[in-house]
N, CA, C and O atoms as CSV, one atom per row, in Angstrom:
chain,resi,resn,atom,element,x,y,z
A,1,MET,N,N,24.876,-22.575,88.785
A,1,MET,CA,C,25.695,-23.759,88.719
A,1,MET,C,C,25.417,-24.647,89.913
A,1,MET,O,O,25.074,-24.183,91.001
A,2,ARG,N,N,25.575,-25.936,89.677
A,2,ARG,CA,C,25.345,-26.922,90.714
A,2,ARG,C,C,26.552,-27.856,90.788
A,2,ARG,O,O,27.040,-28.325,89.760
A,3,ILE,N,N,27.027,-28.122,91.987
A,3,ILE,CA,C,28.156,-29.018,92.222
A,3,ILE,C,C,27.587,-30.303,92.836
A,3,ILE,O,O,26.811,-30.254,93.790
A,4,LYS,N,N,27.984,-31.456,92.276
A,4,LYS,CA,C,27.469,-32.744,92.754
A,4,LYS,C,C,28.636,-33.674,93.049
A,4,LYS,O,O,29.509,-33.867,92.203
A,5,LYS,N,N,28.656,-34.258,94.261
A,5,LYS,CA,C,29.713,-35.214,94.631
A,5,LYS,C,C,29.500,-36.497,93.838
A,5,LYS,O,O,28.389,-37.020,93.756
A,6,GLU,N,N,30.600,-36.995,93.253
A,6,GLU,CA,C,30.573,-38.222,92.461
A,6,GLU,C,C,31.271,-39.333,93.236
A,6,GLU,O,O,32.014,-39.063,94.179
A,7,ARG,N,N,31.037,-40.568,92.845
A,7,ARG,CA,C,31.697,-41.707,93.485
A,7,ARG,C,C,33.154,-41.765,93.049
A,7,ARG,O,O,33.467,-41.598,91.870
A,8,ALA,N,N,34.048,-42.004,94.020
A,8,ALA,CA,C,35.480,-42.124,93.733
A,8,ALA,C,C,36.126,-42.960,94.817
A,8,ALA,O,O,35.626,-43.018,95.941
A,9,GLU,N,N,37.244,-43.617,94.489
A,9,GLU,CA,C,37.905,-44.484,95.455
A,9,GLU,C,C,39.059,-43.815,96.199
A,9,GLU,O,O,39.142,-43.923,97.423
A,10,ASP,N,N,39.949,-43.128,95.487
A,10,ASP,CA,C,41.160,-42.617,96.133
A,10,ASP,C,C,41.237,-41.094,96.185
A,10,ASP,O,O,42.257,-40.545,96.603
A,11,SER,N,N,40.192,-40.413,95.773
A,11,SER,CA,C,40.147,-38.958,95.856
A,11,SER,C,C,38.687,-38.531,95.879
A,11,SER,O,O,37.784,-39.366,95.828
A,12,GLN,N,N,38.468,-37.235,95.955
A,12,GLN,CA,C,37.104,-36.716,95.908
A,12,GLN,C,C,36.879,-36.079,94.543
A,12,GLN,O,O,37.719,-35.323,94.056
A,13,ILE,N,N,35.756,-36.386,93.937
A,13,ILE,CA,C,35.425,-35.852,92.616
A,13,ILE,C,C,34.034,-35.242,92.677
A,13,ILE,O,O,33.100,-35.833,93.219
A,14,TYR,N,N,33.917,-34.041,92.107
A,14,TYR,CA,C,32.646,-33.332,92.046
A,14,TYR,C,C,32.386,-32.943,90.598
A,14,TYR,O,O,33.291,-32.477,89.906
A,15,SER,N,N,31.163,-33.129,90.141
A,15,SER,CA,C,30.823,-32.668,88.799
A,15,SER,C,C,30.261,-31.255,88.899
A,15,SER,O,O,29.609,-30.900,89.881
A,16,ILE,N,N,30.521,-30.459,87.873
A,16,ILE,CA,C,30.017,-29.089,87.791
A,16,ILE,C,C,28.953,-29.088,86.696
A,16,ILE,O,O,29.219,-29.463,85.554
A,17,ASN,N,N,27.749,-28.661,87.062
A,17,ASN,CA,C,26.635,-28.676,86.121
A,17,ASN,C,C,26.003,-27.295,86.043
A,17,ASN,O,O,25.856,-26.605,87.052
A,18,ALA,N,N,25.636,-26.908,84.840
A,18,ALA,CA,C,24.935,-25.640,84.616
A,18,ALA,C,C,23.627,-25.985,83.925
A,18,ALA,O,O,23.620,-26.384,82.760
A,19,GLY,N,N,22.515,-25.832,84.644
A,19,GLY,CA,C,21.231,-26.268,84.097
A,19,GLY,C,C,21.266,-27.775,83.925
A,19,GLY,O,O,21.593,-28.502,84.862
A,20,ASN,N,N,20.936,-28.242,82.745
A,20,ASN,CA,C,20.979,-29.677,82.454
A,20,ASN,C,C,22.280,-30.081,81.780
A,20,ASN,O,O,22.401,-31.207,81.298
A,21,LYS,N,N,23.248,-29.186,81.739
A,21,LYS,CA,C,24.479,-29.435,81.006
A,21,LYS,C,C,25.656,-29.647,81.953
A,21,LYS,O,O,25.872,-28.865,82.878
A,22,HIS,N,N,26.415,-30.720,81.708
A,22,HIS,CA,C,27.627,-31.013,82.473
A,22,HIS,C,C,28.760,-30.180,81.867
A,22,HIS,O,O,29.017,-30.278,80.667
A,23,VAL,N,N,29.449,-29.354,82.686
A,23,VAL,CA,C,30.499,-28.484,82.150
A,23,VAL,C,C,31.900,-28.811,82.649
A,23,VAL,O,O,32.870,-28.299,82.091
A,24,GLY,N,N,32.048,-29.656,83.693
A,24,GLY,CA,C,33.388,-29.971,84.157
A,24,GLY,C,C,33.411,-30.752,85.448
A,24,GLY,O,O,32.386,-31.238,85.926
A,25,TYR,N,N,34.638,-30.866,86.018
A,25,TYR,CA,C,34.865,-31.620,87.247
A,25,TYR,C,C,35.811,-30.874,88.176
A,25,TYR,O,O,36.629,-30.064,87.739
A,26,ILE,N,N,35.682,-31.165,89.467
A,26,ILE,CA,C,36.628,-30.730,90.483
A,26,ILE,C,C,37.230,-32.004,91.072
A,26,ILE,O,O,36.504,-32.919,91.460
A,27,TYR,N,N,38.567,-32.058,91.137
A,27,TYR,CA,C,39.272,-33.215,91.687
A,27,TYR,C,C,40.053,-32.759,92.917
A,27,TYR,O,O,40.715,-31.722,92.885
A,28,TYR,N,N,39.976,-33.537,94.005
A,28,TYR,CA,C,40.694,-33.213,95.231
A,28,TYR,C,C,41.327,-34.496,95.751
A,28,TYR,O,O,40.639,-35.502,95.919
A,29,GLY,N,N,42.618,-34.469,96.003
A,29,GLY,CA,C,43.333,-35.648,96.471
A,29,GLY,C,C,44.643,-35.767,95.729
A,29,GLY,O,O,45.413,-34.809,95.657
A,30,ASP,N,N,44.899,-36.933,95.181
A,30,ASP,CA,C,46.141,-37.172,94.455
A,30,ASP,C,C,45.882,-37.056,92.960
A,30,ASP,O,O,45.546,-38.042,92.304
A,31,TYR,N,N,46.039,-35.855,92.425
A,31,TYR,CA,C,45.770,-35.595,91.011
A,31,TYR,C,C,47.015,-34.993,90.375
A,31,TYR,O,O,47.607,-34.065,90.926
A,32,LYS,N,N,47.417,-35.515,89.214
A,32,LYS,CA,C,48.653,-35.083,88.556
A,32,LYS,C,C,48.499,-33.698,87.911
A,32,LYS,O,O,47.395,-33.310,87.528
A,33,PRO,N,N,49.606,-32.958,87.792
A,33,PRO,CA,C,49.574,-31.693,87.046
A,33,PRO,C,C,49.224,-31.959,85.578
A,33,PRO,O,O,49.322,-33.088,85.099
A,34,PHE,N,N,48.820,-30.915,84.885
A,34,PHE,CA,C,48.441,-31.047,83.485
A,34,PHE,C,C,49.670,-31.302,82.613
A,34,PHE,O,O,50.670,-30.593,82.734
A,35,VAL,N,N,49.607,-32.287,81.754
A,35,VAL,CA,C,50.641,-32.549,80.755
A,35,VAL,C,C,49.959,-33.079,79.498
A,35,VAL,O,O,48.889,-33.685,79.558
A,36,GLU,N,N,50.590,-32.840,78.383
A,36,GLU,CA,C,50.110,-33.403,77.128
A,36,GLU,C,C,51.180,-34.343,76.620
A,36,GLU,O,O,52.199,-33.907,76.084
A,37,ASP,N,N,50.948,-35.623,76.788
A,37,ASP,CA,C,51.917,-36.603,76.331
A,37,ASP,C,C,51.289,-37.607,75.367
A,37,ASP,O,O,51.780,-38.724,75.206
A,38,ASN,N,N,50.211,-37.197,74.741
A,38,ASN,CA,C,49.528,-38.096,73.825
A,38,ASN,C,C,49.905,-37.832,72.364
A,38,ASN,O,O,49.114,-38.083,71.455
A,39,TYR,N,N,51.120,-37.325,72.151
A,39,TYR,CA,C,51.614,-37.141,70.794
A,39,TYR,C,C,53.125,-37.299,70.765
A,39,TYR,O,O,53.800,-37.243,71.793
A,40,MET,N,N,53.635,-37.500,69.553
A,40,MET,CA,C,55.083,-37.563,69.373
A,40,MET,C,C,55.462,-36.683,68.195
A,40,MET,O,O,54.693,-36.518,67.248
A,41,VAL,N,N,56.663,-36.121,68.272
A,41,VAL,CA,C,57.210,-35.289,67.204
A,41,VAL,C,C,58.506,-35.944,66.759
A,41,VAL,O,O,59.367,-36.248,67.585
A,42,THR,N,N,58.647,-36.162,65.459
A,42,THR,CA,C,59.842,-36.835,64.953
A,42,THR,C,C,60.366,-36.161,63.690
A,42,THR,O,O,59.620,-35.511,62.957
A,43,VAL,N,N,61.661,-36.328,63.452
A,43,VAL,CA,C,62.277,-35.838,62.209
A,43,VAL,C,C,62.405,-36.976,61.193
A,43,VAL,O,O,62.792,-36.749,60.047
A,44,GLU,N,N,62.078,-38.195,61.617
A,44,GLU,CA,C,62.238,-39.363,60.764
A,44,GLU,C,C,60.944,-39.682,60.014
A,44,GLU,O,O,59.953,-40.064,60.636
A,45,PRO,N,N,60.939,-39.531,58.678
A,45,PRO,CA,C,59.723,-39.811,57.894
A,45,PRO,C,C,59.207,-41.241,58.066
A,45,PRO,O,O,57.997,-41.467,58.058
A,46,GLU,N,N,60.116,-42.207,58.221
A,46,GLU,CA,C,59.688,-43.605,58.380
A,46,GLU,C,C,58.901,-43.792,59.681
A,46,GLU,O,O,57.874,-44.470,59.701
A,47,LEU,N,N,59.386,-43.193,60.748
A,47,LEU,CA,C,58.714,-43.285,62.033
A,47,LEU,C,C,57.356,-42.582,61.989
A,47,LEU,O,O,56.369,-43.087,62.523
A,48,PHE,N,N,57.319,-41.416,61.347
A,48,PHE,CA,C,56.066,-40.683,61.194
A,48,PHE,C,C,55.051,-41.528,60.420
A,48,PHE,O,O,53.895,-41.634,60.831
A,49,GLU,N,N,55.469,-42.125,59.315
A,49,GLU,CA,C,54.569,-42.949,58.500
A,49,GLU,C,C,54.019,-44.125,59.307
A,49,GLU,O,O,52.855,-44.498,59.161
A,50,LYS,N,N,54.857,-44.697,60.149
A,50,LYS,CA,C,54.449,-45.840,60.955
A,50,LYS,C,C,53.354,-45.469,61.962
A,50,LYS,O,O,52.450,-46.268,62.208
A,51,PHE,N,N,53.423,-44.261,62.548
A,51,PHE,CA,C,52.513,-43.884,63.630
A,51,PHE,C,C,51.464,-42.836,63.261
A,51,PHE,O,O,50.645,-42.492,64.113
A,52,LYS,N,N,51.450,-42.318,62.046
A,52,LYS,CA,C,50.549,-41.206,61.719
A,52,LYS,C,C,49.071,-41.567,61.823
A,52,LYS,O,O,48.241,-40.678,62.016
A,53,ASN,N,N,48.723,-42.826,61.704
A,53,ASN,CA,C,47.313,-43.238,61.809
A,53,ASN,C,C,46.990,-43.922,63.132
A,53,ASN,O,O,45.939,-44.547,63.269
A,54,ASN,N,N,47.887,-43.806,64.103
A,54,ASN,CA,C,47.690,-44.402,65.416
A,54,ASN,C,C,46.555,-43.681,66.138
A,54,ASN,O,O,46.515,-42.450,66.141
A,55,ARG,N,N,45.643,-44.417,66.743
A,55,ARG,CA,C,44.485,-43.808,67.426
A,55,ARG,C,C,44.778,-43.426,68.870
A,55,ARG,O,O,44.033,-42.642,69.459
A,56,GLU,N,N,45.862,-43.968,69.462
A,56,GLU,CA,C,46.179,-43.692,70.855
A,56,GLU,C,C,46.889,-42.359,71.044
A,56,GLU,O,O,46.728,-41.714,72.081
A,57,PHE,N,N,47.668,-41.943,70.062
A,57,PHE,CA,C,48.333,-40.643,70.146
A,57,PHE,C,C,48.581,-40.115,68.734
A,57,PHE,O,O,48.567,-40.867,67.759
A,58,ARG,N,N,48.810,-38.799,68.651
A,58,ARG,CA,C,49.038,-38.132,67.371
A,58,ARG,C,C,50.536,-38.120,67.068
A,58,ARG,O,O,51.359,-38.044,67.980
A,59,ALA,N,N,50.880,-38.195,65.784
A,59,ALA,CA,C,52.282,-38.133,65.360
A,59,ALA,C,C,52.452,-36.938,64.424
A,59,ALA,O,O,51.595,-36.668,63.582
A,60,TYR,N,N,53.578,-36.221,64.582
A,60,TYR,CA,C,53.885,-35.063,63.745
A,60,TYR,C,C,55.300,-35.191,63.201
A,60,TYR,O,O,56.203,-35.674,63.884
A,61,LEU,N,N,55.475,-34.754,61.968
A,61,LEU,CA,C,56.788,-34.717,61.328
A,61,LEU,C,C,57.289,-33.287,61.399
A,61,LEU,O,O,56.565,-32.356,61.047
A,62,SER,N,N,58.527,-33.104,61.854
A,62,SER,CA,C,59.060,-31.764,62.067
A,62,SER,C,C,60.524,-31.708,61.652
A,62,SER,O,O,61.235,-32.711,61.722
A,63,ASP,N,N,60.972,-30.530,61.218
A,63,ASP,CA,C,62.388,-30.329,60.912
A,63,ASP,C,C,63.223,-30.217,62.183
A,63,ASP,O,O,64.420,-30.506,62.172
A,64,ASN,N,N,62.589,-29.795,63.284
A,64,ASN,CA,C,63.292,-29.629,64.551
A,64,ASN,C,C,62.392,-30.151,65.670
A,64,ASN,O,O,61.743,-29.372,66.368
A,65,SER,N,N,62.360,-31.462,65.834
A,65,SER,CA,C,61.416,-32.083,66.765
A,65,SER,C,C,61.673,-31.693,68.224
A,65,SER,O,O,60.723,-31.510,68.986
A,66,ASP,N,N,62.939,-31.563,68.622
A,66,ASP,CA,C,63.232,-31.184,70.010
A,66,ASP,C,C,62.646,-29.818,70.347
A,66,ASP,O,O,61.981,-29.660,71.370
A,67,ARG,N,N,62.890,-28.840,69.494
A,67,ARG,CA,C,62.370,-27.487,69.726
A,67,ARG,C,C,60.838,-27.492,69.736
A,67,ARG,O,O,60.218,-26.911,70.627
A,68,ASP,N,N,60.234,-28.147,68.746
A,68,ASP,CA,C,58.773,-28.146,68.658
A,68,ASP,C,C,58.131,-28.828,69.858
A,68,ASP,O,O,57.113,-28.359,70.366
A,69,TYR,N,N,58.718,-29.935,70.316
A,69,TYR,CA,C,58.177,-30.629,71.479
A,69,TYR,C,C,58.349,-29.777,72.739
A,69,TYR,O,O,57.410,-29.627,73.521
A,70,ARG,N,N,59.548,-29.221,72.935
A,70,ARG,CA,C,59.837,-28.384,74.106
A,70,ARG,C,C,58.925,-27.164,74.175
A,70,ARG,O,O,58.508,-26.764,75.261
A,71,ASN,N,N,58.616,-26.578,73.038
A,71,ASN,CA,C,57.789,-25.378,73.006
A,71,ASN,C,C,56.295,-25.669,72.918
A,71,ASN,O,O,55.487,-24.742,72.872
A,72,GLY,N,N,55.925,-26.934,72.896
A,72,GLY,CA,C,54.501,-27.286,72.890
A,72,GLY,C,C,53.783,-26.863,71.623
A,72,GLY,O,O,52.592,-26.551,71.659
A,73,ILE,N,N,54.488,-26.847,70.508
A,73,ILE,CA,C,53.899,-26.391,69.245
A,73,ILE,C,C,52.629,-27.173,68.912
A,73,ILE,O,O,51.667,-26.599,68.401
A,74,TYR,N,N,52.615,-28.462,69.192
A,74,TYR,CA,C,51.479,-29.303,68.825
A,74,TYR,C,C,50.516,-29.562,69.969
A,74,TYR,O,O,49.589,-30.359,69.818
A,75,ASN,N,N,50.709,-28.914,71.106
A,75,ASN,CA,C,49.768,-29.057,72.218
A,75,ASN,C,C,48.408,-28.499,71.830
A,75,ASN,O,O,48.316,-27.549,71.053
A,76,VAL,N,N,47.367,-29.086,72.369
A,76,VAL,CA,C,46.006,-28.593,72.157
A,76,VAL,C,C,45.747,-27.398,73.076
A,76,VAL,O,O,44.991,-26.490,72.731
A,77,ASN,N,N,46.383,-27.410,74.250
A,77,ASN,CA,C,46.218,-26.340,75.238
A,77,ASN,C,C,47.525,-25.581,75.410
A,77,ASN,O,O,48.590,-26.061,75.020
A,78,TYR,N,N,47.435,-24.401,75.991
A,78,TYR,CA,C,48.650,-23.742,76.459
A,78,TYR,C,C,48.543,-23.585,77.967
A,78,TYR,O,O,47.447,-23.603,78.528
A,79,TYR,N,N,49.698,-23.431,78.621
A,79,TYR,CA,C,49.782,-23.475,80.076
A,79,TYR,C,C,50.587,-22.297,80.598
A,79,TYR,O,O,51.511,-21.823,79.937
A,80,TYR,N,N,50.232,-21.832,81.781
A,80,TYR,CA,C,51.034,-20.831,82.466
A,80,TYR,C,C,50.797,-20.965,83.964
A,80,TYR,O,O,49.840,-21.608,84.395
A,81,TYR,N,N,51.676,-20.354,84.754
A,81,TYR,CA,C,51.541,-20.381,86.205
A,81,TYR,C,C,51.048,-19.029,86.692
A,81,TYR,O,O,51.358,-17.988,86.113
A,82,ASP,N,N,50.269,-19.068,87.776
A,82,ASP,CA,C,49.766,-17.863,88.412
A,82,ASP,C,C,49.745,-18.132,89.910
A,82,ASP,O,O,49.765,-19.289,90.331
A,83,THR,N,N,49.705,-17.084,90.713
A,83,THR,CA,C,49.573,-17.225,92.158
A,83,THR,C,C,48.171,-16.803,92.536
A,83,THR,O,O,47.746,-15.684,92.249
A,84,ILE,N,N,47.456,-17.705,93.180
A,84,ILE,CA,C,46.080,-17.443,93.584
A,84,ILE,C,C,45.982,-17.718,95.076
A,84,ILE,O,O,46.219,-18.840,95.524
A,85,ASN,N,N,45.634,-16.697,95.841
A,85,ASN,CA,C,45.516,-16.803,97.288
A,85,ASN,C,C,46.779,-17.427,97.899
A,85,ASN,O,O,46.696,-18.309,98.753
A,86,LYS,N,N,47.933,-16.961,97.454
A,86,LYS,CA,C,49.252,-17.385,97.926
A,86,LYS,C,C,49.599,-18.833,97.576
A,86,LYS,O,O,50.523,-19.398,98.160
A,87,HIS,N,N,48.883,-19.433,96.647
A,87,HIS,CA,C,49.164,-20.787,96.175
A,87,HIS,C,C,49.521,-20.722,94.689
A,87,HIS,O,O,48.862,-20.039,93.905
A,88,ARG,N,N,50.573,-21.444,94.324
A,88,ARG,CA,C,50.971,-21.501,92.919
A,88,ARG,C,C,50.004,-22.420,92.174
A,88,ARG,O,O,49.722,-23.537,92.610
A,89,ALA,N,N,49.505,-21.925,91.044
A,89,ALA,CA,C,48.526,-22.673,90.260
A,89,ALA,C,C,48.989,-22.788,88.815
A,89,ALA,O,O,49.538,-21.843,88.248
A,90,GLN,N,N,48.763,-23.945,88.235
A,90,GLN,CA,C,49.003,-24.136,86.810
A,90,GLN,C,C,47.659,-23.938,86.106
A,90,GLN,O,O,46.683,-24.621,86.416
A,91,ILE,N,N,47.617,-23.006,85.165
A,91,ILE,CA,C,46.404,-22.700,84.419
A,91,ILE,C,C,46.518,-23.336,83.041
A,91,ILE,O,O,47.577,-23.297,82.414
A,92,MET,N,N,45.422,-23.919,82.577
A,92,MET,CA,C,45.367,-24.544,81.261
A,92,MET,C,C,44.252,-23.868,80.458
A,92,MET,O,O,43.120,-23.746,80.926
A,93,MET,N,N,44.592,-23.434,79.250
A,93,MET,CA,C,43.616,-22.792,78.365
A,93,MET,C,C,43.720,-23.416,76.976
A,93,MET,O,O,44.815,-23.775,76.540
A,94,PRO,N,N,42.596,-23.547,76.278
A,94,PRO,CA,C,42.663,-24.112,74.928
A,94,PRO,C,C,43.280,-23.119,73.949
A,94,PRO,O,O,43.058,-21.912,74.049
A,95,LYS,N,N,44.059,-23.644,72.999
A,95,LYS,CA,C,44.593,-22.785,71.943
A,95,LYS,C,C,43.486,-22.383,70.979
A,95,LYS,O,O,43.455,-21.256,70.485
A,96,LYS,N,N,42.574,-23.323,70.717
A,96,LYS,CA,C,41.416,-23.061,69.851
A,96,LYS,C,C,40.173,-23.375,70.656
A,96,LYS,O,O,40.172,-24.309,71.458
A,97,MET,N,N,39.127,-22.614,70.456
A,97,MET,CA,C,37.926,-22.782,71.272
A,97,MET,C,C,37.180,-24.090,70.999
A,97,MET,O,O,36.327,-24.469,71.802
A,98,ASP,N,N,37.461,-24.780,69.923
A,98,ASP,CA,C,36.742,-26.024,69.645
A,98,ASP,C,C,37.504,-27.266,70.107
A,98,ASP,O,O,37.001,-28.383,69.982
A,99,LYS,N,N,38.728,-27.077,70.647
A,99,LYS,CA,C,39.537,-28.200,71.123
A,99,LYS,C,C,40.199,-27.820,72.436
A,99,LYS,O,O,40.462,-26.646,72.695
A,100,GLY,N,N,40.465,-28.822,73.263
A,100,GLY,CA,C,41.186,-28.583,74.503
A,100,GLY,C,C,40.273,-28.442,75.697
A,100,GLY,O,O,39.093,-28.787,75.645
A,101,LEU,N,N,40.849,-27.919,76.794
A,101,LEU,CA,C,40.136,-27.792,78.064
A,101,LEU,C,C,40.538,-26.497,78.766
A,101,LEU,O,O,41.568,-25.898,78.457
A,102,ILE,N,N,39.710,-26.083,79.706
A,102,ILE,CA,C,40.010,-24.972,80.594
A,102,ILE,C,C,40.251,-25.599,81.960
A,102,ILE,O,O,39.446,-26.419,82.402
A,103,GLY,N,N,41.341,-25.237,82.645
A,103,GLY,CA,C,41.572,-25.862,83.938
A,103,GLY,C,C,42.544,-25.120,84.819
A,103,GLY,O,O,43.251,-24.211,84.382
A,104,ILE,N,N,42.561,-25.535,86.084
A,104,ILE,CA,C,43.505,-25.019,87.063
A,104,ILE,C,C,43.946,-26.194,87.935
A,104,ILE,O,O,43.141,-27.065,88.266
A,105,HIS,N,N,45.223,-26.214,88.304
A,105,HIS,CA,C,45.764,-27.287,89.140
A,105,HIS,C,C,46.627,-26.676,90.236
A,105,HIS,O,O,47.474,-25.822,89.970
A,106,PHE,N,N,46.404,-27.123,91.476
A,106,PHE,CA,C,47.216,-26.726,92.623
A,106,PHE,C,C,47.953,-27.963,93.121
A,106,PHE,O,O,47.334,-29.007,93.324
A,107,ASP,N,N,49.286,-27.859,93.324
A,107,ASP,CA,C,50.083,-28.992,93.787
A,107,ASP,C,C,49.842,-29.332,95.252
A,107,ASP,O,O,49.925,-30.502,95.628
A,108,SER,N,N,49.548,-28.352,96.080
A,108,SER,CA,C,49.360,-28.614,97.501
A,108,SER,C,C,48.417,-27.555,98.066
A,108,SER,O,O,48.702,-26.359,98.011
A,109,VAL,N,N,47.285,-28.017,98.610
A,109,VAL,CA,C,46.297,-27.067,99.117
A,109,VAL,C,C,46.036,-27.195,100.618
A,109,VAL,O,O,45.253,-26.431,101.183
A,110,ASP,N,N,46.702,-28.177,101.269
A,110,ASP,CA,C,46.504,-28.342,102.709
A,110,ASP,C,C,47.753,-28.968,103.339
A,110,ASP,O,O,48.739,-29.231,102.649
A,111,ILE,N,N,47.703,-29.200,104.635
A,111,ILE,CA,C,48.880,-29.741,105.327
A,111,ILE,C,C,49.195,-31.178,104.903
A,111,ILE,O,O,50.306,-31.658,105.124
A,112,HIS,N,N,48.237,-31.856,104.303
A,112,HIS,CA,C,48.438,-33.222,103.823
A,112,HIS,C,C,48.945,-33.245,102.377
A,112,HIS,O,O,49.107,-34.309,101.779
A,113,GLN,N,N,49.188,-32.075,101.840
A,113,GLN,CA,C,49.663,-31.887,100.470
A,113,GLN,C,C,48.724,-32.490,99.422
A,113,GLN,O,O,49.172,-32.994,98.392
A,114,ASN,N,N,47.423,-32.431,99.697
A,114,ASN,CA,C,46.451,-32.833,98.692
A,114,ASN,C,C,46.488,-31.855,97.535
A,114,ASN,O,O,46.771,-30.670,97.709
A,115,LYS,N,N,46.203,-32.363,96.377
A,115,LYS,CA,C,46.181,-31.546,95.167
A,115,LYS,C,C,44.732,-31.249,94.816
A,115,LYS,O,O,43.819,-31.945,95.259
A,116,MET,N,N,44.533,-30.221,94.028
A,116,MET,CA,C,43.188,-29.893,93.568
A,116,MET,C,C,43.253,-29.443,92.125
A,116,MET,O,O,44.149,-28.695,91.734
A,117,ALA,N,N,42.296,-29.904,91.337
A,117,ALA,CA,C,42.206,-29.473,89.942
A,117,ALA,C,C,40.748,-29.230,89.602
A,117,ALA,O,O,39.858,-29.931,90.084
A,118,ILE,N,N,40.518,-28.241,88.778
A,118,ILE,CA,C,39.200,-27.983,88.208
A,118,ILE,C,C,39.396,-28.016,86.703
A,118,ILE,O,O,40.246,-27.308,86.164
A,119,ILE,N,N,38.612,-28.837,86.029
A,119,ILE,CA,C,38.724,-28.959,84.583
A,119,ILE,C,C,37.351,-28.730,83.967
A,119,ILE,O,O,36.370,-29.378,84.331
A,120,ILE,N,N,37.305,-27.796,83.030
A,120,ILE,CA,C,36.065,-27.428,82.358
A,120,ILE,C,C,36.142,-27.907,80.915
A,120,ILE,O,O,37.114,-27.628,80.212
A,121,ASN,N,N,35.113,-28.628,80.476
A,121,ASN,CA,C,35.120,-29.123,79.107
A,121,ASN,C,C,34.141,-28.395,78.197
A,121,ASN,O,O,34.084,-28.695,77.004
A,122,ASP,N,N,33.372,-27.452,78.719
A,122,ASP,CA,C,32.481,-26.627,77.895
A,122,ASP,C,C,33.277,-25.397,77.481
A,122,ASP,O,O,33.506,-24.502,78.295
A,123,LEU,N,N,33.699,-25.348,76.227
A,123,LEU,CA,C,34.708,-24.380,75.785
A,123,LEU,C,C,34.161,-23.096,75.180
A,123,LEU,O,O,34.837,-22.476,74.359
A,124,SER,N,N,32.983,-22.687,75.553
A,124,SER,CA,C,32.469,-21.434,75.004
A,124,SER,C,C,33.334,-20.266,75.481
A,124,SER,O,O,33.954,-20.336,76.542
A,125,GLU,N,N,33.369,-19.206,74.696
A,125,GLU,CA,C,34.143,-18.017,75.076
A,125,GLU,C,C,33.621,-17.451,76.387
A,125,GLU,O,O,34.397,-16.941,77.195
A,126,GLU,N,N,32.317,-17.535,76.605
A,126,GLU,CA,C,31.708,-17.066,77.852
A,126,GLU,C,C,32.244,-17.864,79.047
A,126,GLU,O,O,32.573,-17.280,80.079
A,127,ASN,N,N,32.333,-19.191,78.915
A,127,ASN,CA,C,32.865,-20.019,80.003
A,127,ASN,C,C,34.336,-19.756,80.243
A,127,ASN,O,O,34.789,-19.771,81.388
A,128,LYS,N,N,35.090,-19.517,79.184
A,128,LYS,CA,C,36.512,-19.211,79.349
A,128,LYS,C,C,36.679,-17.991,80.254
A,128,LYS,O,O,37.452,-18.032,81.212
A,129,GLU,N,N,35.980,-16.934,79.967
A,129,GLU,CA,C,36.060,-15.712,80.771
A,129,GLU,C,C,35.516,-15.937,82.186
A,129,GLU,O,O,36.112,-15.484,83.163
A,130,LEU,N,N,34.382,-16.638,82.289
A,130,LEU,CA,C,33.757,-16.894,83.584
A,130,LEU,C,C,34.683,-17.692,84.498
A,130,LEU,O,O,34.877,-17.328,85.657
A,131,PHE,N,N,35.254,-18.779,83.980
A,131,PHE,CA,C,36.072,-19.619,84.843
A,131,PHE,C,C,37.419,-18.990,85.165
A,131,PHE,O,O,37.972,-19.265,86.230
A,132,LEU,N,N,37.963,-18.164,84.297
A,132,LEU,CA,C,39.182,-17.431,84.676
A,132,LEU,C,C,38.888,-16.510,85.857
A,132,LEU,O,O,39.727,-16.357,86.745
A,133,LYS,N,N,37.709,-15.897,85.876
A,133,LYS,CA,C,37.313,-15.064,87.018
A,133,LYS,C,C,37.084,-15.920,88.263
A,133,LYS,O,O,37.493,-15.545,89.362
A,134,VAL,N,N,36.427,-17.074,88.088
A,134,VAL,CA,C,36.181,-17.982,89.213
A,134,VAL,C,C,37.507,-18.462,89.803
A,134,VAL,O,O,37.660,-18.501,91.024
A,135,PHE,N,N,38.469,-18.827,88.948
A,135,PHE,CA,C,39.767,-19.301,89.433
A,135,PHE,C,C,40.435,-18.269,90.336
A,135,PHE,O,O,41.059,-18.632,91.333
A,136,LYS,N,N,40.310,-16.989,89.996
A,136,LYS,CA,C,40.948,-15.927,90.787
A,136,LYS,C,C,40.328,-15.788,92.181
A,136,LYS,O,O,40.950,-15.212,93.073
A,137,THR,N,N,39.111,-16.308,92.380
A,137,THR,CA,C,38.437,-16.153,93.676
A,137,THR,C,C,38.634,-17.353,94.603
A,137,THR,O,O,38.108,-17.348,95.716
A,138,ILE,N,N,39.364,-18.363,94.187
A,138,ILE,CA,C,39.558,-19.564,94.993
A,138,ILE,C,C,40.319,-19.208,96.272
A,138,ILE,O,O,41.343,-18.525,96.231
A,139,LYS,N,N,39.794,-19.687,97.416
A,139,LYS,CA,C,40.436,-19.474,98.707
A,139,LYS,C,C,40.514,-20.815,99.419
A,139,LYS,O,O,39.611,-21.643,99.294
A,140,PHE,N,N,41.596,-21.031,100.168
A,140,PHE,CA,C,41.786,-22.260,100.923
A,140,PHE,C,C,41.787,-21.949,102.397
A,140,PHE,O,O,42.391,-20.965,102.825
A,141,ASN,N,N,41.111,-22.784,103.193
A,141,ASN,CA,C,41.132,-22.627,104.649
A,141,ASN,C,C,42.441,-23.208,105.176
A,141,ASN,O,O,42.891,-24.255,104.712
A,142,PRO,N,N,43.060,-22.516,106.162
A,142,PRO,CA,C,44.324,-23.022,106.720
A,142,PRO,C,C,44.121,-24.324,107.487
A,142,PRO,O,O,45.081,-24.883,108.019
């Protein structure tokens, strides 16, 4: 694997490359935690019909929209927290191997409270296992 610094204005960005293939990015600075807010869940058929063909976000019709939204039923990824080298990390994994992303996000990694995220877009089963192992080895200098 090869890490390459990319141009950025308000944070540091590095691309992760394997051979000739781009597999992801590392972000350091002011980066938001992972959220999926590009969809809506509604119980109203009229509202669903109005937005079901919208290209900016997905719309779903549900009998219990609050529960489905709260539980992330329609999320492409699933999320959990883990502690890595005494730092709390949000882990992101795809629900299906052909959609979503693999990633890790730290809210504060230094005295300046900079954030760090690694996001992998090559979703092979091999990469999923490899990057989960890589995430466990992350260490921060005091």
